[in-house]
C-alpha atoms as a printed R data frame, in Angstrom:
    type eleno elety resid chain resno       x       y       z
1   ATOM     1    CA   UNK     A     1  94.397 128.308  79.624
2   ATOM     2    CA   UNK     A     2  93.372 128.909  82.939
3   ATOM     3    CA   UNK     A     3  94.382 126.413  86.127
4   ATOM     4    CA   UNK     A     4  90.709 125.156  86.632
5   ATOM     5    CA   UNK     A     5  89.623 121.670  86.900
6   ATOM     6    CA   UNK     A     6  85.675 121.675  85.739
7   ATOM     7    CA   UNK     A     7  84.676 117.984  84.878
8   ATOM     8    CA   UNK     A     8  86.636 114.705  86.220
9   ATOM     9    CA   UNK     A     9  85.552 111.528  83.904
10  ATOM    10    CA   UNK     A    10  86.198 108.560  85.929
11  ATOM    11    CA   UNK     A    11  86.538 105.329  83.526
12  ATOM    12    CA   UNK     A    12  84.472 102.372  85.164
13  ATOM    13    CA   UNK     A    13  83.612  98.826  83.970
14  ATOM    14    CA   UNK     A    14  80.166  99.130  85.401
15  ATOM    15    CA   UNK     A    15  78.128 102.818  85.127
16  ATOM    16    CA   UNK     A    16  75.064 101.211  87.132
17  ATOM    17    CA   UNK     A    17  77.590  99.589  89.791
18  ATOM    18    CA   UNK     A    18  79.427 102.875  90.063
19  ATOM    19    CA   UNK     A    19  76.079 104.346  90.570
20  ATOM    20    CA   UNK     A    20  74.842 102.504  93.203
21  ATOM    21    CA   UNK     A    21  78.148 103.140  94.899
22  ATOM    22    CA   UNK     A    22  78.581 106.714  94.909
23  ATOM    23    CA   UNK     A    23  74.556 107.897  94.974
24  ATOM    24    CA   UNK     A    24  72.982 104.915  96.816
25  ATOM    25    CA   UNK     A    25  75.588 103.802  99.015
26  ATOM    26    CA   UNK     A    26  77.465 107.378  99.811
27  ATOM    27    CA   UNK     A    27  74.623 109.720  99.301
28  ATOM    28    CA   UNK     A    28  76.270 111.725  96.566
29  ATOM    29    CA   UNK     A    29  73.447 113.876  94.103
30  ATOM    30    CA   UNK     A    30  73.378 113.404  90.564
31  ATOM    31    CA   UNK     A    31  73.168 116.505  88.678
32  ATOM    32    CA   UNK     A    32  72.387 114.452  85.228
33  ATOM    33    CA   UNK     A    33  72.312 111.139  83.726
34  ATOM    34    CA   UNK     A    34  71.509 108.872  81.142
35  ATOM    35    CA   UNK     A    35  70.781 105.680  82.562
36  ATOM    36    CA   UNK     A    36  73.158 102.759  82.374
37  ATOM    37    CA   UNK     A    37  75.277 105.014  80.041
38  ATOM    38    CA   UNK     A    38  76.800 107.856  82.320
39  ATOM    39    CA   UNK     A    39  76.087 109.741  85.566
40  ATOM    40    CA   UNK     A    40  77.538 113.359  86.583
41  ATOM    41    CA   UNK     A    41  77.648 114.311  90.257
42  ATOM    42    CA   UNK     A    42  78.398 117.278  92.013
43  ATOM    43    CA   UNK     A    43  81.811 117.366  93.740
44  ATOM    44    CA   UNK     A    44  81.914 120.828  94.723
45  ATOM    45    CA   UNK     A    45  81.968 124.500  93.652
46  ATOM    46    CA   UNK     A    46  82.069 124.568  89.757
47  ATOM    47    CA   UNK     A    47  83.104 120.834  89.852
48  ATOM    48    CA   UNK     A    48  81.519 117.846  88.443
49  ATOM    49    CA   UNK     A    49  82.502 114.127  88.155
50  ATOM    50    CA   UNK     A    50  81.304 111.572  85.693
51  ATOM    51    CA   UNK     A    51  80.802 108.392  86.016
52  ATOM    52    CA   UNK     A    52  81.345 106.720  82.251
53  ATOM    53    CA   UNK     A    53  82.058 103.384  81.033
54  ATOM    54    CA   UNK     A    54  85.788 102.792  80.257
55  ATOM    55    CA   UNK     A    55  84.938 101.154  76.723
56  ATOM    56    CA   UNK     A    56  83.210 104.408  75.759
57  ATOM    57    CA   UNK     A    57  85.621 106.680  77.046
58  ATOM    58    CA   UNK     A    58  88.608 105.090  75.274
59  ATOM    59    CA   UNK     A    59  86.175 105.762  72.236
60  ATOM    60    CA   UNK     A    60  85.870 109.195  73.060
61  ATOM    61    CA   UNK     A    61  89.667 109.604  73.274
62  ATOM    62    CA   UNK     A    62  90.403 107.891  69.690
63  ATOM    63    CA   UNK     A    63  92.066 105.297  71.711
64  ATOM    64    CA   UNK     A    64  91.470 101.320  71.262
65  ATOM    65    CA   UNK     A    65  88.939  99.291  73.670
66  ATOM    66    CA   UNK     A    66  91.123  99.008  76.818
67  ATOM    67    CA   UNK     A    67  93.346 101.216  76.637
68  ATOM    68    CA   UNK     A    68  91.798 103.292  79.640
69  ATOM    69    CA   UNK     A    69  92.000 101.559  82.852
70  ATOM    70    CA   UNK     A    70  89.562 102.422  86.211
71  ATOM    71    CA   UNK     A    71  91.788 104.003  88.556
72  ATOM    72    CA   UNK     A    72  95.231 104.496  86.503
73  ATOM    73    CA   UNK     A    73  97.866 105.760  88.297
74  ATOM    74    CA   UNK     A    74  96.135 107.985  90.112
75  ATOM    75    CA   UNK     A    75  94.307 108.648  93.625
76  ATOM    76    CA   UNK     A    76  91.445 111.485  94.719
77  ATOM    77    CA   UNK     A    77  91.213 112.627  97.707
78  ATOM    78    CA   UNK     A    78  88.705 113.760 100.000
79  ATOM    79    CA   UNK     A    79  89.595 116.008 103.013
80  ATOM    80    CA   UNK     A    80  87.816 116.309 106.157
81  ATOM    81    CA   UNK     A    81  87.744 117.890 109.732
82  ATOM    82    CA   UNK     A    82  89.363 115.321 111.828
83  ATOM    83    CA   UNK     A    83  90.579 111.814 112.566
84  ATOM    84    CA   UNK     A    84  87.258 110.630 113.698
85  ATOM    85    CA   UNK     A    85  85.569 111.973 110.168
86  ATOM    86    CA   UNK     A    86  88.497 110.038 108.682
87  ATOM    87    CA   UNK     A    87  87.186 107.016 109.944
88  ATOM    88    CA   UNK     A    88  83.565 107.329 109.477
89  ATOM    89    CA   UNK     A    89  84.151 108.131 105.823
90  ATOM    90    CA   UNK     A    90  86.526 105.153 105.433
91  ATOM    91    CA   UNK     A    91  83.771 103.051 107.114
92  ATOM    92    CA   UNK     A    92  81.115 104.295 105.174
93  ATOM    93    CA   UNK     A    93  82.887 103.574 102.273
94  ATOM    94    CA   UNK     A    94  83.210  99.942 102.656
95  ATOM    95    CA   UNK     A    95  79.776  99.689 103.792
96  ATOM    96    CA   UNK     A    96  78.575 101.007 100.656
97  ATOM    97    CA   UNK     A    97  80.707  98.420  98.719
98  ATOM    98    CA   UNK     A    98  84.037  99.589  98.814
99  ATOM    99    CA   UNK     A    99  87.313  97.951  99.263
100 ATOM   100    CA   UNK     A   100  89.935  99.286 102.772
101 ATOM   101    CA   UNK     A   101  92.860  99.682 101.317
102 ATOM   102    CA   UNK     A   102  94.719 101.444 104.144
103 ATOM   103    CA   UNK     A   103  93.253 101.570 107.241
104 ATOM   104    CA   UNK     A   104  92.929 104.945 109.029
105 ATOM   105    CA   UNK     A   105  96.375 106.060 110.723
106 ATOM   106    CA   UNK     A   106  98.636 109.034 111.313
107 ATOM   107    CA   UNK     A   107  99.958 110.387 108.162
108 ATOM   108    CA   UNK     A   108 103.776 110.943 107.084
109 ATOM   109    CA   UNK     A   109 102.772 114.130 106.257
110 ATOM   110    CA   UNK     A   110 101.503 114.810 110.217
111 ATOM   111    CA   UNK     A   111  97.704 114.696 109.821
112 ATOM   112    CA   UNK     A   112  95.681 111.139 109.731
113 ATOM   113    CA   UNK     A   113  94.585 109.116 106.636
114 ATOM   114    CA   UNK     A   114  93.741 105.928 105.116
115 ATOM   115    CA   UNK     A   115  92.594 104.623 101.645
116 ATOM   116    CA   UNK     A   116  90.056 102.821 100.151
117 ATOM   117    CA   UNK     A   117  88.880 101.897  96.156
118 ATOM   118    CA   UNK     A   118  85.494 102.203  94.864
119 ATOM   119    CA   UNK     A   119  84.002  98.747  93.086
120 ATOM   120    CA   UNK     A   120  85.710  99.882  89.802
121 ATOM   121    CA   UNK     A   121  89.202 100.008  91.720
122 ATOM   122    CA   UNK     A   122  89.698 103.955  91.827
123 ATOM   123    CA   UNK     A   123  91.329 104.570  94.869
124 ATOM   124    CA   UNK     A   124  90.322 107.501  97.387
125 ATOM   125    CA   UNK     A   125  92.681 108.957 100.217
126 ATOM   126    CA   UNK     A   126  90.389 110.292 103.060
127 ATOM   127    CA   UNK     A   127  92.847 112.599 104.927
128 ATOM   128    CA   UNK     A   128  92.641 114.992 108.099
129 ATOM   129    CA   UNK     A   129  95.629 117.584 106.942
130 ATOM   130    CA   UNK     A   130  95.388 120.479 109.592
131 ATOM   131    CA   UNK     A   131  97.481 122.419 107.039
132 ATOM   132    CA   UNK     A   132  94.710 122.643 104.745
133 ATOM   133    CA   UNK     A   133  92.437 125.188 104.491
134 ATOM   134    CA   UNK     A   134  89.996 126.592 101.975
135 ATOM   135    CA   UNK     A   135  88.935 130.557 101.608
136 ATOM   136    CA   UNK     A   136  85.343 131.475 100.880
137 ATOM   137    CA   UNK     A   137  86.562 131.797  96.969
138 ATOM   138    CA   UNK     A   138  87.873 128.267  96.572
139 ATOM   139    CA   UNK     A   139  91.657 129.252  96.881
140 ATOM   140    CA   UNK     A   140  93.056 126.280  99.081
141 ATOM   141    CA   UNK     A   141  96.186 127.355 101.305
142 ATOM   142    CA   UNK     A   142  98.524 124.263 102.036
143 ATOM   143    CA   UNK     A   143 100.770 124.361 104.643
144 ATOM   144    CA   UNK     A   144 102.746 122.652 107.230
145 ATOM   145    CA   UNK     A   145 101.577 120.336 110.024
146 ATOM   146    CA   UNK     A   146 102.771 121.371 113.707
147 ATOM   147    CA   UNK     A   147 103.141 118.299 115.433
């Protein structure tokens, strides 16, 4: 199996509310949707995120209702080019209906970051990491941050 992620499905309690946050609030573009059922958003080169009801995702996995919880034990990350962009992205998320979890501040890794939760409770880190670089082919290089 190739080490690759093509689709990330987020379990949400309310697809319409999730759509309002990501599409109307943050300005992300749907590539396909079935209103009230699922919304697919383009996240990056060859990567989509699907917003799907938690109960429907659990059923699709063959699990009982309630077995899939929004947010779970993970966070998603959005890397930006400066500390100012970190602050702006966190402000945009809060203005769109997200909840600030950790204000923008210096990070232990040497960069700058903060966290917000979307209306479903899915946690996002917004970070400026000077050691993070992405080549034209999508390969990520991650190195130490001087400072």
